[in-house]
N, C-alpha and C positions, 0 to 999 in steps of 0.2 A: 459275178463279173469274170470274164475270160477274154482277155485281149493280149496281144504280144507285149504291150507295155506293162500290163499287170503281171504277166508271167515273169517278165524280166525283173520287176520289183521284188517279187517273191523269191526269185533266185538269189538276188543280192542280199535279201534279208536272211535267208537260210545260211548263205556263205558267211555273212557277218556274225550270225549267232554261233556258228561252229568255231570261228576264229576268235571271237571276243566275248562270247556269252558268259564265260566263267568270271570275267572281270566286271562286265556291265551289270550282271545280276546282283553283284554286291553293292551297286549304287542305287538299286531300286528303293531300299528302305530310306535312303536320303531324299530322293526325289519325292517320295510319297509323304514326307513329313516337312513340308516347306515352312511350317510355323515353328519348327524346332531347330532349324539350321539357318545359317546366313543365306538368304535366298539368292543373292548375287553370286555366291560361290556355286550354288547348285546350277544356276543358269550357265556359268562358265564351264562347268563340268559337262552339261548336256551339249553345249556347242562343240566341245572337244569330241564327244561321242559321235556327233554328226560328221565331224571330219573323219573319224575312223571308219564310219559306214561308207562314206563317199570315196575312200582311198582303198583300192583293191590290190595295189602292189604290196606283196607280203612284207618286204623290209620296211617300207614307209608305214604300213599299218602297225607293225610290231613296235616301231618307235613311238607312234601315237598311243598305242596301248600302254606302254611303260609310263608315258606322261600322264595318261588318264589314271592309272593306278596310283601314282604318286599324289596327284591332285585329290583323288577320292579319299585317300588315307589322311590327308591333311585337314579335312572338313570336320569341325567339332560342333557338338551341341551348343546352342546358345545358353548363356548362364541362367536365364529365366525360362528355359524351354518348357512349354506346357506338356502335360502328360497325355499319352494316348489313353482313350477310354475304350476298353475292349467290350465287345458286344455280348459274349456268351460266357456263362460260368464254366470253369474248368471241367472237362469231361461231359459237357452237355451242349455241344454244338451240333445242330442237325447236319447229317451228311448223307449223300447218296452217290458220290463220285469216288471210284476207286483210283486213287492217285498216290503213287508211291515214290516215283523218281522222274527226273526230267534230264536224261543224259545228253540230249541235243539242244538244250537251252531254248526249248520252244515257248516256254511260259516265263512270265516275270516273277512268279512266286513259287516257292517250294511247297511240298505237301504239308509242311508244318506251319503254314501261314495262318495267323489268327486275325480275323477282321476287327476293325476298330474305327473310331472317329476322332477328329480333332476339333477343338473349339476355335472359332474366330468371332469374338464377342465385341459388341460396341461399348463405348464408355457408359458408365453408370448414369451420367447426366443426360443421356439420350433415351427417349421412350421408344422401345422396339415396335415396328410395324407388325412384325411376325418373324418367322424363322425360315431359312432356306438351307436345305441339305444338298451339298454338291457332290456329284459322282462323275469322275473323269471318264474319258473315252478309252477305247482299246482295253489293254490290260492294266490301265491306270499309269503306273510308272511316272516318267517325266511329264506326261500329259497333265498330271496333277497341278503342276506349277501354273500354266496358263488357264486351264479349265476351272480349277478350284481356287487356288490362292489368289490369282489376279481378279477373277470374277467375284470371289468372296469379299475382297477388299472393296470392290465397286458396290456390292450390295450392302456392305457395312456402312459405306458413306451415305446410302439411301435410307438407312435406319433398320436394317435387318440383322438379327443374330444369325451367324452362319456356322456351318459345320461341314467339314470335309470327311466324307465317308469312304473308307478303304474297305469295301466289301470284297467277297470272293468274286472276281470278274466273270461275267457270263461267258461261257464257252472257253475259258482260259485257265483250266479245263472244266470249271465247275458248271453245274446244271442251272436251268432257269429257276428251279425251286430253291437251290442253295443261295444264289445271288438275291432272289426275291425275299427269302427269309431273313438274310442279313439286313436288307433295306428296311423291312418291317420291324426288325428288332431295334434298329436305330431310332425309328419313329416312336416306338413304345418307350424307349428310355427317355427321349426328349419330352414326351407327354407326361411321364412320371415326374420329371424334373422341371416342368414348365414354370412353376412358381420361382424356382431358383434362377431360371433364364429370363424371367420377367416377360414371358410370352403366354398367349392363350393356347391351350392344347389343340384348338381347332383352327389354328392359323400357322400350320407348318407345311411348307411347300418343299418339293424335291426338284432339283435341276439336274438333268442328266445329259451328258454330251456323248453323242454317237452311241457306243455300246453302253455307256452309263444310262442313257435314256431307255434302252431296252431293259436294263435292270429294273427301272421304275415300272415299266409296263408289266413285267413279270411279277413284281411285288403287288401291283394292283390286282392282277389276275388271280393270284393264289392266296393273298393274305389280307386283302381289304375286307371291309364289312365285318361279318361274323366269322370269317375263315380264320383258322388257327394253325399254328405250326404243326401240331400233332396230326392234323388232317393229312399232311404230306409226309411226315416223318414219324411213324408209329413208335419208334424207340425213344423219341424225345420226351423229356420230363418237363411238363409245363410248370411255370412259376407265376408269380403275381403280375408280371408284365404282360402275360398272354391275355389278360382280361382287357387290356387297352387296345384301341383301334390300331391296326397295322398298315393302313393305307394313307397316302398323303392327302392333304386338303386342297392342294393344287399341284399341277405338274408343269414344269418347264422342259419341253423336249427340244433340245438344241442339236440340230442335225442328227436326231436319234430316233426317228419314228420306227415303229415295228416293220420288220422286213416283209415285203409283199409275199403273200402265200403262207405266212406263219399261221398255224392253227392256234386259236385262242378261245378259251372258255370263259364266257361272261356270266356264267350261272350265278356265282356268289359274289362277283366283283361289284364294287361301288366305284365307278369311274369318275374321277374328279374333274373339275374345270381344267382345261389343258391349253397351253400356249406352245405354238410351234415357231421355231426360227430356223430357216434353211437357206443356203445359197442356191441361186438358180442354176449354177453349174454343178451342183452337188449330184453325185451318182445316186443319192438316196431320194431324189425328188419323186421317183416312181413309188417309193415306199409311202411317202406322204399322200400322193394322189390316190393310193389304194386305201389308206387308213382314214383319211379325212371324211369321206362320205359314210363310212361305216360308223364312226363315232357320232357324226351328225345325225344319222338315222336313229341312233340310240338316245338322242336328247342330251348329249354331253356338251356343255358350253365350251366353245372353241374360239381361239384367236390364232390366226396364221399370218406370219410375215415371211416373205421371200425377198432375197437381196440379190440384185443384178450383179453379175460378174464374179460371184464368190463361189469357191469350190467347197469341198467337204472339209470340215474342221476349222481350226485356227481361231476359236473364241479365246479372248484374253491374250492374243499373241503379242500385244504391245509390250508385255513384260519381257518378251524374248528379244524383240528387235527395236523397241522404242517407238514403233510406228503403229503396228497392228493393221486392222482393216477398217478404216473409219466408217464406211458404209455399213458393213455387217455389225460393227460394234454398237450401232444404235439399238440393237435388240434389248440391251439391258434396261434402258429407260422405258421402252415399250413394255417389257416384262414387269417393271415396277408398277406402271399404271394398271396393268392387268391384275396383279396381285392385290393392289389396294382396292380395286373394284370387287374382286372375289371375297376378300376378307371382310368387306363392309356389307356384303349381301345378306 
């Protein structure tokens, strides 16, 4: 994408990162753990962040930044906060990106970031339909709240065990193999622990939003079927989890289909039944138009929903503004019907 509007947006974002990135990046671990902190306080913090971004006058922005810092420091863990579940044993996380520092605050995570997931489980008196692993868009960050926490609550209500995956985000700055390996590792952990989660190990879907959907696509490309982490990372030391399947049993791609023109190797991939939801005003519609016939020709079961008048993003936005996008929000019940059909096949 290259338009005057897009270039102006990028200019504003770079200027904002240089002015406020030192403070905002300290809020990322809060945004990404919405089950561990009072979510209404996280939403208020994000709204203040948006005010800072929209305010370019230096004095006014500095005052907002001071308020933001004070609010951020006041947020405390919930008394019964669930634990993060880290993906990789210490010293054995596969890597291929040389990332040592981020002086201009380009990324949401530092080089010491360790990927993990959070549980969002249904009550013991509910019988799970299956599981849904949720991956937010962009670099994750505050997008975790609408994309994962809100949508996770909606899938919980429909009978799904849910999990928020904070993997290394694709391109931010990590590679397709690193982000895909993290997603596959999460699936392998859930399959190992399927009995504890009261799910079948062959009923685990992944829902990816924008860049999160691309993570799932890369997971399928390189780690589904009989493909193993060591195939892409020769220095990695396999463990018992590597014997378990690393691809999802179904994919929910929410405005996140593969970019048009991306090279993709289907050689060892086992591509699962896939559900697409995208707004008809979304810049990514051309991605879907390119990918859909490719998957269809390969015999992949597909379901596609396009929603009039909707732009890119904003799944689960009702948690942010109390309204959301009622037309687009219908995708959740459509996805429920799709998953029940796939899981019973």
